[in-house]
C-alpha positions in Angstrom: 19.4 16.3 14.9 16.3 14.7 14.0 14.3 15.1 11.0 10.0 14.9 11.3 9.0 13.5 8.1 5.8 12.2 7.0 5.2 8.3 6.6 5.0 6.3 3.6 2.3 5.6 1.8 3.0 1.9 0.3 1.1 0.1 -2.1 1.4 -3.7 -2.4 -0.2 -5.9 -5.0 -0.2 -9.1 -6.9 -1.9 -12.0 -8.3 -4.6 -13.8 -5.8 -2.3 -17.0 -4.0 0.8 -15.0 -4.2 1.1 -14.3 -0.3 0.0 -10.8 -0.3 -1.6 -11.4 3.2 1.1 -13.0 4.7 3.6 -10.4 4.0 1.2 -8.0 4.7 1.3 -9.6 8.2 4.7 -10.0 8.5 5.6 -6.2 7.5 3.2 -5.0 10.1 4.5 -7.4 13.0 8.2 -6.3 12.2 8.0 -2.4 11.3 5.9 -1.0 14.3 5.3 2.4 12.5 3.6 0.5 9.8 -0.6 0.6 9.7 -2.9 -1.0 7.3 -5.0 1.4 5.5 -8.9 1.1 6.7 -11.4 1.0 3.5 -14.7 2.6 3.4 -17.6 0.2 2.6 -21.3 -0.1 2.0 -21.4 -3.8 3.2 -23.4 -4.5 6.1 -21.6 -4.4 9.3 -21.1 -8.0 10.5 -21.3 -8.6 14.5 -17.3 -9.0 15.2 -16.8 -5.6 12.9 -15.4 -2.7 14.8 -16.0 0.5 13.1 -12.8 2.4 11.8 -10.8 -0.8 12.7 -12.1 -3.3 9.8 -13.9 -0.7 7.9 -15.5 2.6 7.7 -18.9 1.8 7.0 -21.1 4.1 5.1 -24.4 4.1 3.1 -24.5 4.1 -0.5 -25.8 7.5 -0.7 -22.5 8.3 2.0 -20.2 6.6 -0.2 -21.1 8.3 -3.3 -21.2 11.8 -2.2 -17.7 10.9 -1.1 -16.9 9.8 -4.8 -18.8 13.3 -6.0 -16.3 15.2 -3.3 -13.4 13.5 -4.5 -12.5 11.7 -0.8 -11.3 8.5 -2.2 -7.8 7.5 -3.7 -9.2 4.9 -5.2 -12.4 2.7 -5.0 -14.4 0.1 -6.8 -18.2 -1.4 -6.9 -17.7 -5.1 -6.8 -20.4 -7.1 -8.6 -22.4 -3.9 -9.3 -23.3 -4.4 -5.4 -21.1 -2.8 -2.2 -18.5 -0.3 -2.6 -15.2 -0.2 -1.0 -12.7 2.3 -1.3 -9.9 4.0 0.3 -10.2 7.4 2.0 -8.0 10.3 1.3 -8.6 11.7 4.6 -7.6 8.9 6.8 -4.1 8.1 4.8 -3.1 11.5 4.7 -3.3 11.9 8.7 -1.9 9.1 9.4 0.7 9.8 7.0 1.0 13.2 8.6 1.5 11.4 12.4 4.3 9.7 10.8 2.8 6.4 10.0 4.0 4.2 6.9 0.3 3.2 5.2 0.2 0.1 3.2 -2.7 -0.4 0.9 -3.5 -4.1 -0.3 -5.0 -3.4 -3.6 -5.6 -4.5 -7.4 -3.2 -2.9 -10.2 -6.3 -0.8 -11.3 -6.6 0.9 -7.9 -2.7 0.9 -7.5 -2.9 2.9 -10.7 -5.4 5.7 -9.6 -3.3 5.6 -6.4 0.0 6.9 -7.9 -1.9 9.5 -10.0 -2.8 11.1 -6.9 -0.1 10.4 -4.9 3.1 10.5 -7.2 5.3 9.6 -3.7 3.5 6.8 -3.1 5.7 3.5 -3.2 4.1 0.7 -5.1 5.5 -2.9 -4.8 4.2 -5.8 -6.7 4.6 -9.4 -5.2 5.3 -11.9 -8.3 5.1 -15.5 -8.2 8.7 -17.6 -9.5 6.2 -19.1 -12.3 2.5 -19.1 -13.0 2.3 -22.3 -12.4 2.8 -22.0 -8.9 0.2 -19.6 -8.5 -2.3 -22.5 -9.4 -0.7 -24.9 -7.4 -1.0 -22.4 -4.6 -4.7 -21.6 -5.5 -5.8 -25.2 -5.2 -3.4 -26.0 -2.0 -6.0 -23.7 -0.4 -8.8 -25.8 -0.6 -11.6 -23.0 0.1 -12.4 -22.4 -3.8 -14.1 -24.2 -6.7 -12.7 -25.4 -9.8 -14.4 -22.2 -11.7 -13.5 -20.1 -9.5 -9.6 -20.9 -9.3 -10.0 -20.7 -13.0 -11.3 -17.1 -12.6 -8.4 -16.2 -10.1 -5.6 -18.0 -12.5 -6.9 -15.9 -15.1 -7.1 -12.5 -13.3 -3.3 -13.8 -12.4 -2.6 -13.2 -15.9 -3.9 -9.6 -16.1 -2.4 -8.6 -12.9 1.0 -10.3 -14.0 0.8 -8.1 -17.1 0.8 -4.9 -15.3 3.5 -5.4 -13.2 6.0 -2.7 -15.4 3.9 0.3 -14.0 5.2 -0.4 -10.3 8.5 0.8 -8.9 9.9 -2.5 -7.6 9.0 -6.0 -8.0 9.5 -8.9 -5.2 9.4 -12.6 -6.3 7.9 -14.4 -3.4 9.6 -17.8 -3.8 10.4 -18.2 0.0 8.0 -16.1 2.4 10.7 -14.9 4.4 13.2 -13.7 1.7 10.4 -11.9 0.2 9.1 -10.2 3.3 12.9 -8.8 4.5 13.1 -7.5 0.8 10.1 -5.2 1.0 10.7 -4.2 4.5 14.4 -3.1 3.2 12.7 -1.4 0.1 10.6 0.0 3.0 14.0 1.5 4.9 15.9 2.8 1.6 12.7 4.8 0.3 13.2 6.7 3.8 16.8 7.5 2.5 15.9 9.1 -0.3 16.7 12.9 -0.7 13.5 13.9 -1.6 12.3 12.6 1.4 14.3 14.0 3.9 14.2 17.8 3.0 14.2 19.1 6.3 17.2 17.5 7.1 19.1 18.9 4.0 17.7 22.2 4.8 18.9 22.0 8.8 22.5 21.3 7.4 22.4 24.2 5.0 21.3 26.1 7.4 24.4 25.1 9.8 27.0 25.0 6.5 25.6 28.7 5.9 25.9 29.8 9.6 29.3 28.5 9.8 31.0 30.0 6.2 29.4 33.2 8.0 31.5 32.8 11.2 34.2 31.8 9.1 34.4 34.9 7.1 34.6 37.3 9.9 37.6 35.9 11.4 
């Protein structure tokens, strides 16, 4: 007996340097049903960008029209310049097709998604300690000292909102943290509320059995 259910909407957040990107990559490799959400943006298309794969590229007018029509689960404008947002239509269609959609977004965006999609699964990836975040940021060697300090300050803000999430996973060992999230995804699929069609089918079988038994 097969249960045709829609895919999960999984929101993953955490401070810069906590390992979100690596964990998402592992999830996609091991859960072939999972897909990363594709954002819409007003930034210029680069040479290697593919429409509908890297981003959905929009003009500022198109993006703002989508905002007016409530077509985003969440969106933001970076430094007062380019817009970035999660199109509701893309996520809804992929979920209807049975795909688990992963959003890697900040705590503000996660809150907006949860308001619009109460069944979204919010997972916060936390560092073992705050000093681990600074060590990881320094270890990347890709940012200036001022940028590292900015990201470190943002980390305090993000961690201060972790209680809004359904799950908290500490990334002390990347393999262990990735497995924990994969286990969460599987557990969520077993929730009674996500298996109403299966429950309905078994109830029909039970009712049919009761009726046949009563006729004997």
